[in-house]
All heavy atoms as TSV, in Angstrom:
chain	resi	resn	atom	element	x	y	z
A	1	MET	N	N	8.997	-10.446	12.462
A	1	MET	CA	C	10.209	-9.721	12.131
A	1	MET	C	C	9.890	-8.235	11.970
A	1	MET	O	O	10.810	-7.424	11.871
A	1	MET	CB	C	10.847	-10.281	10.905
A	1	MET	CG	C	11.431	-11.622	11.092
A	1	MET	SD	S	12.758	-11.444	12.225
A	1	MET	CE	C	13.888	-12.634	11.659
A	2	GLY	N	N	8.633	-7.889	11.651
A	2	GLY	CA	C	8.274	-6.483	11.462
A	2	GLY	C	C	8.363	-6.049	10.030
A	2	GLY	O	O	8.186	-4.886	9.774
A	3	ALA	N	N	8.683	-6.940	9.041
A	3	ALA	CA	C	8.816	-6.556	7.667
A	3	ALA	C	C	7.392	-6.324	7.105
A	3	ALA	O	O	6.410	-7.003	7.522
A	3	ALA	CB	C	9.506	-7.640	6.861
A	4	ILE	N	N	7.307	-5.371	6.140
A	4	ILE	CA	C	6.048	-5.093	5.593
A	4	ILE	C	C	5.661	-6.197	4.620
A	4	ILE	O	O	6.499	-6.789	3.974
A	4	ILE	CB	C	6.100	-3.724	4.821
A	4	ILE	CG1	C	4.704	-3.241	4.446
A	4	ILE	CG2	C	6.982	-3.791	3.596
A	4	ILE	CD1	C	4.717	-1.794	4.054
A	5	LYS	N	N	4.422	-6.594	4.681
A	5	LYS	CA	C	3.933	-7.731	3.843
A	5	LYS	C	C	2.855	-7.158	2.862
A	5	LYS	O	O	1.883	-6.567	3.376
A	5	LYS	CB	C	3.343	-8.820	4.698
A	5	LYS	CG	C	2.822	-9.990	3.844
A	5	LYS	CD	C	2.269	-11.088	4.864
A	5	LYS	CE	C	1.657	-12.180	4.074
A	5	LYS	NZ	N	1.041	-13.183	4.965
A	6	VAL	N	N	2.988	-7.431	1.605
A	6	VAL	CA	C	2.075	-6.980	0.509
A	6	VAL	C	C	1.485	-8.240	-0.141
A	6	VAL	O	O	2.255	-9.015	-0.646
A	6	VAL	CB	C	2.760	-6.061	-0.483
A	6	VAL	CG1	C	1.768	-5.684	-1.548
A	6	VAL	CG2	C	3.307	-4.859	0.226
A	7	SER	N	N	0.189	-8.311	-0.209
A	7	SER	CA	C	-0.513	-9.384	-0.932
A	7	SER	C	C	-1.370	-8.772	-1.965
A	7	SER	O	O	-2.212	-7.935	-1.674
A	7	SER	CB	C	-1.328	-10.255	0.048
A	7	SER	OG	O	-0.601	-10.790	1.041
A	8	LEU	N	N	-1.224	-9.166	-3.226
A	8	LEU	CA	C	-2.012	-8.641	-4.355
A	8	LEU	C	C	-2.994	-9.611	-4.857
A	8	LEU	O	O	-2.650	-10.765	-4.964
A	8	LEU	CB	C	-1.071	-8.169	-5.487
A	8	LEU	CG	C	-0.107	-7.017	-5.195
A	8	LEU	CD1	C	0.911	-6.920	-6.353
A	8	LEU	CD2	C	-0.906	-5.749	-5.077
A	9	THR	N	N	-4.174	-9.134	-5.245
A	9	THR	CA	C	-5.176	-9.903	-5.919
A	9	THR	C	C	-5.273	-9.291	-7.326
A	9	THR	O	O	-5.950	-8.243	-7.496
A	9	THR	CB	C	-6.506	-9.908	-5.231
A	9	THR	OG1	O	-6.307	-10.444	-3.922
A	9	THR	CG2	C	-7.501	-10.763	-5.966
A	10	GLY	N	N	-4.589	-9.801	-8.322
A	10	GLY	CA	C	-4.578	-9.237	-9.627
A	10	GLY	C	C	-3.954	-7.794	-9.563
A	10	GLY	O	O	-3.040	-7.533	-8.808
A	11	ASN	N	N	-4.611	-6.864	-10.270
A	11	ASN	CA	C	-4.141	-5.494	-10.177
A	11	ASN	C	C	-5.215	-4.593	-9.593
A	11	ASN	O	O	-5.139	-3.353	-9.701
A	11	ASN	CB	C	-3.672	-4.952	-11.538
A	11	ASN	CG	C	-4.829	-4.768	-12.525
A	11	ASN	OD1	O	-5.916	-5.418	-12.322
A	11	ASN	ND2	N	-4.644	-3.971	-13.529
A	12	GLN	N	N	-6.185	-5.174	-8.883
A	12	GLN	CA	C	-7.330	-4.440	-8.372
A	12	GLN	C	C	-7.250	-4.205	-6.840
A	12	GLN	O	O	-7.868	-3.303	-6.326
A	12	GLN	CB	C	-8.618	-5.147	-8.699
A	12	GLN	CG	C	-8.835	-5.276	-10.239
A	12	GLN	CD	C	-8.968	-3.925	-10.889
A	12	GLN	OE1	O	-9.721	-3.073	-10.438
A	12	GLN	NE2	N	-8.272	-3.719	-11.991
A	13	GLU	N	N	-6.606	-5.149	-6.085
A	13	GLU	CA	C	-6.671	-5.050	-4.646
A	13	GLU	C	C	-5.279	-5.434	-4.037
A	13	GLU	O	O	-4.573	-6.318	-4.556
A	13	GLU	CB	C	-7.679	-6.015	-4.039
A	13	GLU	CG	C	-9.137	-5.741	-4.382
A	13	GLU	CD	C	-10.067	-6.717	-3.898
A	13	GLU	OE1	O	-9.713	-7.909	-3.751
A	13	GLU	OE2	O	-11.174	-6.328	-3.496
A	14	ALA	N	N	-4.913	-4.746	-2.931
A	14	ALA	CA	C	-3.715	-5.032	-2.251
A	14	ALA	C	C	-4.005	-5.034	-0.767
A	14	ALA	O	O	-4.701	-4.141	-0.242
A	14	ALA	CB	C	-2.607	-4.071	-2.561
A	15	TRP	N	N	-3.497	-6.004	-0.005
A	15	TRP	CA	C	-3.570	-6.043	1.433
A	15	TRP	C	C	-2.164	-5.809	1.946
A	15	TRP	O	O	-1.261	-6.519	1.573
A	15	TRP	CB	C	-4.116	-7.355	1.914
A	15	TRP	CG	C	-5.606	-7.457	1.760
A	15	TRP	CD1	C	-6.590	-7.132	2.645
A	15	TRP	CD2	C	-6.286	-7.943	0.556
A	15	TRP	NE1	N	-7.798	-7.392	2.062
A	15	TRP	CE2	C	-7.676	-7.906	0.841
A	15	TRP	CE3	C	-5.835	-8.428	-0.651
A	15	TRP	CZ2	C	-8.627	-8.260	-0.108
A	15	TRP	CZ3	C	-6.831	-8.867	-1.571
A	15	TRP	CH2	C	-8.143	-8.735	-1.293
A	16	ILE	N	N	-2.046	-4.912	2.923
A	16	ILE	CA	C	-0.725	-4.582	3.430
A	16	ILE	C	C	-0.732	-4.833	4.952
A	16	ILE	O	O	-1.650	-4.372	5.620
A	16	ILE	CB	C	-0.312	-3.124	3.138
A	16	ILE	CG1	C	-0.259	-2.849	1.616
A	16	ILE	CG2	C	0.982	-2.784	3.748
A	16	ILE	CD1	C	-1.498	-2.442	1.009
A	17	GLU	N	N	0.275	-5.483	5.454
A	17	GLU	CA	C	0.424	-5.702	6.913
A	17	GLU	C	C	1.767	-5.119	7.371
A	17	GLU	O	O	2.724	-5.099	6.613
A	17	GLU	CB	C	0.412	-7.183	7.208
A	17	GLU	CG	C	-0.906	-7.926	6.799
A	17	GLU	CD	C	-0.842	-9.398	6.982
A	17	GLU	OE1	O	-0.393	-9.821	8.125
A	17	GLU	OE2	O	-1.196	-10.141	6.129
A	18	ASN	N	N	1.813	-4.767	8.614
A	18	ASN	CA	C	3.039	-4.278	9.301
A	18	ASN	C	C	3.601	-2.992	8.730
A	18	ASN	O	O	4.800	-2.783	8.701
A	18	ASN	CB	C	4.162	-5.322	9.264
A	18	ASN	CG	C	3.766	-6.571	9.975
A	18	ASN	OD1	O	3.090	-6.560	10.963
A	18	ASN	ND2	N	4.214	-7.698	9.482
A	19	TYR	N	N	2.725	-2.106	8.272
A	19	TYR	CA	C	3.158	-0.818	7.798
A	19	TYR	C	C	3.301	0.122	9.072
A	19	TYR	O	O	2.674	-0.118	10.017
A	19	TYR	CB	C	2.272	-0.237	6.741
A	19	TYR	CG	C	0.930	0.252	7.266
A	19	TYR	CD1	C	0.702	1.574	7.539
A	19	TYR	CD2	C	-0.115	-0.667	7.433
A	19	TYR	CE1	C	-0.479	2.021	7.995
A	19	TYR	CE2	C	-1.312	-0.221	7.923
A	19	TYR	CZ	C	-1.480	1.091	8.188
A	19	TYR	OH	O	-2.699	1.551	8.718
A	20	ARG	N	N	4.064	1.180	8.913
A	20	ARG	CA	C	4.274	2.133	10.020
A	20	ARG	C	C	3.459	3.416	9.896
A	20	ARG	O	O	3.046	3.967	10.844
A	20	ARG	CB	C	5.715	2.548	10.108
A	20	ARG	CG	C	6.645	1.385	10.482
A	20	ARG	CD	C	6.665	1.152	11.966
A	20	ARG	NE	N	7.451	0.001	12.289
A	20	ARG	CZ	C	8.317	-0.021	13.240
A	20	ARG	NH1	N	8.577	1.020	13.991
A	20	ARG	NH2	N	9.029	-1.081	13.502
A	21	GLY	N	N	3.198	3.810	8.606
A	21	GLY	CA	C	2.399	4.995	8.414
A	21	GLY	C	C	2.192	5.309	6.986
A	21	GLY	O	O	2.772	4.696	6.098
A	22	ILE	N	N	1.260	6.275	6.722
A	22	ILE	CA	C	0.945	6.716	5.333
A	22	ILE	C	C	1.698	8.005	5.116
A	22	ILE	O	O	1.484	8.971	5.831
A	22	ILE	CB	C	-0.595	6.944	5.214
A	22	ILE	CG1	C	-1.341	5.615	5.445
A	22	ILE	CG2	C	-0.925	7.430	3.775
A	22	ILE	CD1	C	-2.814	5.804	5.593
A	23	LEU	N	N	2.577	8.035	4.092
A	23	LEU	CA	C	3.361	9.221	3.857
A	23	LEU	C	C	2.723	10.069	2.780
A	23	LEU	O	O	2.879	11.307	2.837
A	23	LEU	CB	C	4.808	8.805	3.412
A	23	LEU	CG	C	5.620	8.014	4.388
A	23	LEU	CD1	C	6.920	7.600	3.765
A	23	LEU	CD2	C	5.803	8.809	5.684
A	24	GLU	N	N	2.088	9.475	1.779
A	24	GLU	CA	C	1.419	10.241	0.728
A	24	GLU	C	C	0.189	9.411	0.276
A	24	GLU	O	O	0.274	8.202	0.154
A	24	GLU	CB	C	2.397	10.442	-0.471
A	24	GLU	CG	C	1.816	11.310	-1.524
A	24	GLU	CD	C	2.823	11.620	-2.595
A	24	GLU	OE1	O	4.037	11.519	-2.359
A	24	GLU	OE2	O	2.402	11.961	-3.719
A	25	TYR	N	N	-0.844	10.081	-0.016
A	25	TYR	CA	C	-2.127	9.444	-0.434
A	25	TYR	C	C	-2.815	10.313	-1.462
A	25	TYR	O	O	-3.413	11.353	-1.108
A	25	TYR	CB	C	-2.986	9.228	0.805
A	25	TYR	CG	C	-4.356	8.619	0.518
A	25	TYR	CD1	C	-4.552	7.826	-0.609
A	25	TYR	CD2	C	-5.424	8.735	1.376
A	25	TYR	CE1	C	-5.775	7.234	-0.845
A	25	TYR	CE2	C	-6.625	8.202	1.126
A	25	TYR	CZ	C	-6.801	7.427	0.051
A	25	TYR	OH	O	-8.027	6.822	-0.233
A	26	THR	N	N	-2.713	9.945	-2.728
A	26	THR	CA	C	-3.428	10.604	-3.788
A	26	THR	C	C	-4.189	9.548	-4.588
A	26	THR	O	O	-4.009	8.350	-4.325
A	26	THR	CB	C	-2.563	11.446	-4.675
A	26	THR	OG1	O	-1.689	10.527	-5.444
A	26	THR	CG2	C	-1.663	12.393	-3.957
A	27	GLU	N	N	-4.925	9.988	-5.598
A	27	GLU	CA	C	-5.622	9.033	-6.440
A	27	GLU	C	C	-4.658	8.233	-7.307
A	27	GLU	O	O	-5.069	7.118	-7.807
A	27	GLU	CB	C	-6.660	9.829	-7.278
A	27	GLU	CG	C	-7.610	8.851	-8.087
A	27	GLU	CD	C	-8.640	9.686	-8.788
A	27	GLU	OE1	O	-9.718	9.996	-8.288
A	27	GLU	OE2	O	-8.349	10.035	-10.046
A	28	CYS	N	N	-3.533	8.779	-7.544
A	28	CYS	CA	C	-2.539	8.136	-8.423
A	28	CYS	C	C	-1.395	7.469	-7.715
A	28	CYS	O	O	-0.713	6.621	-8.282
A	28	CYS	CB	C	-1.976	9.149	-9.420
A	28	CYS	SG	S	-3.164	9.877	-10.488
A	29	GLN	N	N	-1.184	7.794	-6.446
A	29	GLN	CA	C	-0.063	7.229	-5.647
A	29	GLN	C	C	-0.362	7.094	-4.197
A	29	GLN	O	O	-0.892	8.054	-3.614
A	29	GLN	CB	C	1.162	8.105	-5.939
A	29	GLN	CG	C	2.418	7.627	-5.208
A	29	GLN	CD	C	3.621	8.486	-5.564
A	29	GLN	OE1	O	3.898	8.609	-6.711
A	29	GLN	NE2	N	4.287	8.983	-4.637
A	30	ILE	N	N	0.046	6.038	-3.613
A	30	ILE	CA	C	-0.022	5.839	-2.140
A	30	ILE	C	C	1.388	5.327	-1.701
A	30	ILE	O	O	1.876	4.396	-2.180
A	30	ILE	CB	C	-1.086	4.779	-1.774
A	30	ILE	CG1	C	-2.501	5.277	-2.188
A	30	ILE	CG2	C	-1.065	4.559	-0.267
A	30	ILE	CD1	C	-3.616	4.301	-1.990
A	31	LEU	N	N	1.987	6.121	-0.834
A	31	LEU	CA	C	3.340	5.808	-0.278
A	31	LEU	C	C	3.201	5.466	1.154
A	31	LEU	O	O	2.691	6.234	1.949
A	31	LEU	CB	C	4.229	7.036	-0.522
A	31	LEU	CG	C	5.654	6.890	-0.026
A	31	LEU	CD1	C	6.364	5.803	-0.799
A	31	LEU	CD2	C	6.419	8.217	-0.189
A	32	LEU	N	N	3.712	4.288	1.514
A	32	LEU	CA	C	3.645	3.816	2.877
A	32	LEU	C	C	5.004	3.615	3.436
A	32	LEU	O	O	5.951	3.257	2.745
A	32	LEU	CB	C	2.913	2.437	2.927
A	32	LEU	CG	C	1.522	2.377	2.330
A	32	LEU	CD1	C	0.976	0.958	2.374
A	32	LEU	CD2	C	0.619	3.317	3.111
A	33	GLN	N	N	5.155	3.867	4.767
A	33	GLN	CA	C	6.424	3.627	5.423
A	33	GLN	C	C	6.367	2.312	6.135
A	33	GLN	O	O	5.433	2.010	6.877
A	33	GLN	CB	C	6.624	4.780	6.497
A	33	GLN	CG	C	7.911	4.602	7.273
A	33	GLN	CD	C	9.193	4.776	6.432
A	33	GLN	OE1	O	9.270	5.732	5.694
A	33	GLN	NE2	N	10.070	3.809	6.470
A	34	GLY	N	N	7.349	1.497	5.889
A	34	GLY	CA	C	7.601	0.222	6.627
A	34	GLY	C	C	8.649	0.373	7.675
A	34	GLY	O	O	9.191	1.532	7.858
A	35	LYS	N	N	9.052	-0.636	8.320
A	35	LYS	CA	C	10.098	-0.624	9.317
A	35	LYS	C	C	11.433	-0.256	8.725
A	35	LYS	O	O	12.209	0.503	9.233
A	35	LYS	CB	C	10.159	-1.934	10.063
A	35	LYS	CG	C	11.180	-1.944	11.191
A	35	LYS	CD	C	11.150	-3.201	11.975
A	35	LYS	CE	C	12.159	-3.205	13.105
A	35	LYS	NZ	N	12.130	-4.469	13.853
A	36	THR	N	N	11.731	-0.957	7.561
A	36	THR	CA	C	13.039	-0.741	6.961
A	36	THR	C	C	13.040	-0.162	5.557
A	36	THR	O	O	14.089	0.085	4.923
A	36	THR	CB	C	13.842	-2.127	6.864
A	36	THR	OG1	O	12.983	-3.047	6.140
A	36	THR	CG2	C	14.050	-2.678	8.269
A	37	CYS	N	N	11.818	0.029	4.985
A	37	CYS	CA	C	11.738	0.548	3.604
A	37	CYS	C	C	10.406	1.218	3.433
A	37	CYS	O	O	9.574	1.250	4.312
A	37	CYS	CB	C	11.887	-0.594	2.553
A	37	CYS	SG	S	10.539	-1.745	2.552
A	38	GLN	N	N	10.222	1.851	2.279
A	38	GLN	CA	C	8.971	2.414	1.869
A	38	GLN	C	C	8.353	1.597	0.669
A	38	GLN	O	O	9.162	1.059	-0.073
A	38	GLN	CB	C	9.149	3.863	1.488
A	38	GLN	CG	C	9.610	4.738	2.543
A	38	GLN	CD	C	9.913	6.159	2.114
A	38	GLN	OE1	O	9.878	6.498	0.905
A	38	GLN	NE2	N	10.196	7.072	3.079
A	39	VAL	N	N	7.095	1.581	0.627
A	39	VAL	CA	C	6.378	0.897	-0.475
A	39	VAL	C	C	5.465	1.908	-1.159
A	39	VAL	O	O	4.702	2.647	-0.492
A	39	VAL	CB	C	5.599	-0.325	0.052
A	39	VAL	CG1	C	4.863	-0.982	-1.143
A	39	VAL	CG2	C	6.451	-1.278	0.726
A	40	CYS	N	N	5.595	2.024	-2.477
A	40	CYS	CA	C	4.831	2.982	-3.297
A	40	CYS	C	C	3.929	2.208	-4.281
A	40	CYS	O	O	4.363	1.366	-5.024
A	40	CYS	CB	C	5.798	3.849	-4.058
A	40	CYS	SG	S	4.938	5.114	-5.022
A	41	PHE	N	N	2.642	2.492	-4.178
A	41	PHE	CA	C	1.669	1.938	-5.119
A	41	PHE	C	C	1.286	3.088	-6.098
A	41	PHE	O	O	0.933	4.133	-5.706
A	41	PHE	CB	C	0.393	1.486	-4.360
A	41	PHE	CG	C	0.605	0.343	-3.447
A	41	PHE	CD1	C	1.018	0.529	-2.162
A	41	PHE	CD2	C	0.407	-0.966	-3.851
A	41	PHE	CE1	C	1.272	-0.466	-1.329
A	41	PHE	CE2	C	0.631	-2.033	-3.010
A	41	PHE	CZ	C	1.038	-1.801	-1.725
A	42	GLU	N	N	1.380	2.730	-7.386
A	42	GLU	CA	C	1.014	3.726	-8.413
A	42	GLU	C	C	-0.086	3.116	-9.284
A	42	GLU	O	O	-0.069	1.906	-9.544
A	42	GLU	CB	C	2.246	4.075	-9.297
A	42	GLU	CG	C	3.355	4.776	-8.504
A	42	GLU	CD	C	4.596	5.036	-9.350
A	42	GLU	OE1	O	4.642	4.581	-10.571
A	42	GLU	OE2	O	5.446	5.704	-8.793
A	43	GLY	N	N	-0.967	3.982	-9.737
A	43	GLY	CA	C	-2.107	3.453	-10.578
A	43	GLY	C	C	-3.098	4.589	-10.753
A	43	GLY	O	O	-2.848	5.775	-10.701
A	44	ASN	N	N	-4.332	4.119	-10.983
A	44	ASN	CA	C	-5.502	5.021	-11.233
A	44	ASN	C	C	-6.609	4.715	-10.247
A	44	ASN	O	O	-6.828	3.536	-9.895
A	44	ASN	CB	C	-6.030	4.861	-12.649
A	44	ASN	CG	C	-4.941	5.157	-13.673
A	44	ASN	OD1	O	-4.254	6.192	-13.646
A	44	ASN	ND2	N	-4.824	4.233	-14.614
A	45	ARG	N	N	-7.280	5.773	-9.803
A	45	ARG	CA	C	-8.458	5.601	-8.906
A	45	ARG	C	C	-8.118	4.779	-7.648
A	45	ARG	O	O	-8.865	3.980	-7.166
A	45	ARG	CB	C	-9.639	4.971	-9.609
A	45	ARG	CG	C	-10.133	5.760	-10.802
A	45	ARG	CD	C	-11.318	5.124	-11.562
A	45	ARG	NE	N	-11.141	3.689	-11.773
A	45	ARG	CZ	C	-10.505	3.235	-12.862
A	45	ARG	NH1	N	-9.928	3.955	-13.703
A	45	ARG	NH2	N	-10.482	1.924	-12.993
A	46	LEU	N	N	-6.898	5.002	-7.091
A	46	LEU	CA	C	-6.490	4.332	-5.852
A	46	LEU	C	C	-7.204	4.843	-4.681
A	46	LEU	O	O	-7.372	6.030	-4.596
A	46	LEU	CB	C	-4.968	4.418	-5.700
A	46	LEU	CG	C	-4.084	3.858	-6.772
A	46	LEU	CD1	C	-2.631	4.094	-6.428
A	46	LEU	CD2	C	-4.313	2.319	-6.939
A	47	SER	N	N	-7.623	3.958	-3.788
A	47	SER	CA	C	-8.237	4.368	-2.523
A	47	SER	C	C	-7.867	3.399	-1.424
A	47	SER	O	O	-7.632	2.221	-1.725
A	47	SER	CB	C	-9.710	4.477	-2.725
A	47	SER	OG	O	-10.314	3.204	-2.947
A	48	ILE	N	N	-7.876	3.896	-0.232
A	48	ILE	CA	C	-7.678	2.995	0.959
A	48	ILE	C	C	-9.077	2.714	1.471
A	48	ILE	O	O	-9.751	3.549	1.953
A	48	ILE	CB	C	-6.812	3.747	2.019
A	48	ILE	CG1	C	-5.412	4.001	1.442
A	48	ILE	CG2	C	-6.728	2.874	3.266
A	48	ILE	CD1	C	-4.514	4.853	2.386
A	49	ASP	N	N	-9.476	1.409	1.326
A	49	ASP	CA	C	-10.755	0.985	1.750
A	49	ASP	C	C	-10.888	0.998	3.249
A	49	ASP	O	O	-11.948	1.330	3.773
A	49	ASP	CB	C	-11.093	-0.399	1.120
A	49	ASP	CG	C	-11.294	-0.314	-0.383
A	49	ASP	OD1	O	-11.375	0.755	-0.917
A	49	ASP	OD2	O	-11.300	-1.417	-0.977
A	50	TYR	N	N	-9.908	0.496	3.924
A	50	TYR	CA	C	-9.852	0.502	5.395
A	50	TYR	C	C	-8.467	0.448	5.845
A	50	TYR	O	O	-7.601	-0.012	5.124
A	50	TYR	CB	C	-10.737	-0.595	5.990
A	50	TYR	CG	C	-10.031	-1.963	5.976
A	50	TYR	CD1	C	-9.261	-2.357	7.012
A	50	TYR	CD2	C	-10.261	-2.800	4.868
A	50	TYR	CE1	C	-8.622	-3.606	6.963
A	50	TYR	CE2	C	-9.595	-4.074	4.869
A	50	TYR	CZ	C	-8.810	-4.450	5.900
A	50	TYR	OH	O	-8.184	-5.635	5.866
A	51	TYR	N	N	-8.166	0.913	7.062
A	51	TYR	CA	C	-6.911	0.714	7.651
A	51	TYR	C	C	-6.967	0.662	9.163
A	51	TYR	O	O	-7.906	1.273	9.772
A	51	TYR	CB	C	-5.887	1.793	7.241
A	51	TYR	CG	C	-6.229	3.212	7.744
A	51	TYR	CD1	C	-5.608	3.703	8.873
A	51	TYR	CD2	C	-7.094	3.981	7.022
A	51	TYR	CE1	C	-5.931	5.016	9.305
A	51	TYR	CE2	C	-7.380	5.231	7.441
A	51	TYR	CZ	C	-6.817	5.742	8.601
A	51	TYR	OH	O	-7.081	6.995	9.009
A	52	THR	N	N	-6.107	-0.071	9.771
A	52	THR	CA	C	-5.961	-0.172	11.280
A	52	THR	C	C	-4.468	0.015	11.560
A	52	THR	O	O	-3.727	0.344	10.651
A	52	THR	CB	C	-6.478	-1.542	11.793
A	52	THR	OG1	O	-5.551	-2.577	11.337
A	52	THR	CG2	C	-7.839	-1.867	11.399
A	53	ASN	N	N	-4.109	-0.103	12.799
A	53	ASN	CA	C	-2.717	-0.039	13.192
A	53	ASN	C	C	-1.850	-1.077	12.538
A	53	ASN	O	O	-0.634	-0.965	12.442
A	53	ASN	CB	C	-2.504	0.003	14.657
A	53	ASN	CG	C	-3.044	1.309	15.243
A	53	ASN	OD1	O	-3.120	2.340	14.594
A	53	ASN	ND2	N	-3.388	1.294	16.503
A	54	GLU	N	N	-2.482	-2.287	12.223
A	54	GLU	CA	C	-1.718	-3.392	11.722
A	54	GLU	C	C	-1.810	-3.643	10.187
A	54	GLU	O	O	-0.910	-4.125	9.599
A	54	GLU	CB	C	-2.176	-4.688	12.416
A	54	GLU	CG	C	-1.800	-4.734	13.883
A	54	GLU	CD	C	-2.885	-4.073	14.746
A	54	GLU	OE1	O	-4.085	-4.102	14.351
A	54	GLU	OE2	O	-2.535	-3.522	15.808
A	55	ASP	N	N	-2.983	-3.324	9.609
A	55	ASP	CA	C	-3.202	-3.667	8.201
A	55	ASP	C	C	-4.030	-2.667	7.481
A	55	ASP	O	O	-4.624	-1.811	8.094
A	55	ASP	CB	C	-3.698	-5.100	8.043
A	55	ASP	CG	C	-5.115	-5.269	8.664
A	55	ASP	OD1	O	-5.504	-4.392	9.417
A	55	ASP	OD2	O	-5.683	-6.280	8.291
A	56	MET	N	N	-4.030	-2.774	6.143
A	56	MET	CA	C	-4.899	-1.945	5.364
A	56	MET	C	C	-5.244	-2.627	4.031
A	56	MET	O	O	-4.542	-3.524	3.628
A	56	MET	CB	C	-4.257	-0.553	5.044
A	56	MET	CG	C	-3.165	-0.566	3.998
A	56	MET	SD	S	-2.739	1.096	3.429
A	56	MET	CE	C	-2.447	2.011	4.887
A	57	LYS	N	N	-6.267	-2.150	3.372
A	57	LYS	CA	C	-6.659	-2.601	2.029
A	57	LYS	C	C	-6.666	-1.390	1.116
A	57	LYS	O	O	-7.339	-0.423	1.357
A	57	LYS	CB	C	-7.973	-3.313	2.038
A	57	LYS	CG	C	-8.394	-3.837	0.699
A	57	LYS	CD	C	-9.797	-4.357	0.731
A	57	LYS	CE	C	-10.257	-4.748	-0.656
A	57	LYS	NZ	N	-11.708	-5.063	-0.685
A	58	ILE	N	N	-5.970	-1.608	-0.082
A	58	ILE	CA	C	-5.939	-0.595	-1.100
A	58	ILE	C	C	-6.673	-1.236	-2.296
A	58	ILE	O	O	-6.465	-2.396	-2.673
A	58	ILE	CB	C	-4.498	-0.210	-1.509
A	58	ILE	CG1	C	-3.797	0.442	-0.335
A	58	ILE	CG2	C	-4.443	0.639	-2.763
A	58	ILE	CD1	C	-2.365	0.746	-0.568
A	59	SER	N	N	-7.487	-0.384	-2.979
A	59	SER	CA	C	-8.229	-0.861	-4.179
A	59	SER	C	C	-8.044	0.184	-5.312
A	59	SER	O	O	-7.727	1.332	-5.001
A	59	SER	CB	C	-9.648	-1.220	-3.918
A	59	SER	OG	O	-10.359	-0.023	-3.557
A	60	GLY	N	N	-8.281	-0.212	-6.470
A	60	GLY	CA	C	-8.188	0.595	-7.664
A	60	GLY	C	C	-7.437	-0.122	-8.702
A	60	GLY	O	O	-7.206	-1.310	-8.664
A	61	CYS	N	N	-6.983	0.547	-9.727
A	61	CYS	CA	C	-6.207	-0.082	-10.784
A	61	CYS	C	C	-4.711	0.100	-10.470
A	61	CYS	O	O	-4.135	1.179	-10.657
A	61	CYS	CB	C	-6.475	0.504	-12.127
A	61	CYS	SG	S	-5.620	-0.212	-13.528
A	62	ILE	N	N	-4.100	-0.926	-9.934
A	62	ILE	CA	C	-2.708	-0.813	-9.461
A	62	ILE	C	C	-1.736	-1.186	-10.652
A	62	ILE	O	O	-1.820	-2.308	-11.155
A	62	ILE	CB	C	-2.383	-1.784	-8.241
A	62	ILE	CG1	C	-3.347	-1.435	-7.128
A	62	ILE	CG2	C	-0.954	-1.772	-7.886
A	62	ILE	CD1	C	-3.400	-2.459	-6.021
A	63	ASN	N	N	-0.976	-0.216	-11.103
A	63	ASN	CA	C	-0.083	-0.399	-12.176
A	63	ASN	C	C	1.283	-0.810	-11.783
A	63	ASN	O	O	2.051	-1.499	-12.518
A	63	ASN	CB	C	0.066	0.860	-13.075
A	63	ASN	CG	C	-1.315	1.221	-13.716
A	63	ASN	OD1	O	-2.073	0.368	-14.020
A	63	ASN	ND2	N	-1.524	2.527	-13.857
A	64	CYS	N	N	1.803	-0.364	-10.592
A	64	CYS	CA	C	3.123	-0.571	-10.178
A	64	CYS	C	C	3.235	-0.589	-8.731
A	64	CYS	O	O	2.597	0.160	-8.015
A	64	CYS	CB	C	3.935	0.525	-10.755
A	64	CYS	SG	S	5.715	0.506	-10.390
A	65	VAL	N	N	4.130	-1.497	-8.161
A	65	VAL	CA	C	4.458	-1.536	-6.738
A	65	VAL	C	C	5.935	-1.396	-6.660
A	65	VAL	O	O	6.681	-2.194	-7.248
A	65	VAL	CB	C	3.969	-2.815	-6.057
A	65	VAL	CG1	C	4.333	-2.807	-4.574
A	65	VAL	CG2	C	2.460	-2.992	-6.157
A	66	LYS	N	N	6.376	-0.375	-5.954
A	66	LYS	CA	C	7.849	-0.144	-5.859
A	66	LYS	C	C	8.299	-0.192	-4.349
A	66	LYS	O	O	7.620	0.362	-3.533
A	66	LYS	CB	C	8.239	1.250	-6.353
A	66	LYS	CG	C	7.988	1.418	-7.789
A	66	LYS	CD	C	8.419	2.900	-8.167
A	66	LYS	CE	C	8.089	3.209	-9.618
A	66	LYS	NZ	N	8.442	4.583	-9.913
A	67	TYR	N	N	9.397	-0.896	-4.061
A	67	TYR	CA	C	10.056	-0.910	-2.729
A	67	TYR	C	C	11.195	0.046	-2.787
A	67	TYR	O	O	12.034	-0.066	-3.635
A	67	TYR	CB	C	10.466	-2.345	-2.394
A	67	TYR	CG	C	9.303	-3.277	-2.189
A	67	TYR	CD1	C	8.738	-3.943	-3.263
A	67	TYR	CD2	C	8.824	-3.467	-0.890
A	67	TYR	CE1	C	7.703	-4.822	-3.049
A	67	TYR	CE2	C	7.764	-4.346	-0.657
A	67	TYR	CZ	C	7.181	-4.966	-1.742
A	67	TYR	OH	O	6.208	-5.868	-1.573
A	68	LEU	N	N	11.170	1.086	-1.925
A	68	LEU	CA	C	12.124	2.122	-1.961
A	68	LEU	C	C	13.005	2.038	-0.752
A	68	LEU	O	O	12.594	1.599	0.290
A	68	LEU	CB	C	11.448	3.555	-2.058
A	68	LEU	CG	C	10.407	3.698	-3.125
A	68	LEU	CD1	C	9.687	4.990	-2.942
A	68	LEU	CD2	C	11.120	3.616	-4.469
């Protein structure tokens, strides 16, 4: 369907599939564009460990995930 898929492991790791692009990337916030919405990860020491055209892995202390 093309919907963005977020899988969390506690508050330390997130795997994201079907994202369209990275809109903002700081140590405190990562904002991703999906097909129909945006997803915002907020926390401390956030980093993108790897990314491809289909998926990515975010690590750090994730405090909040918002669908916008």
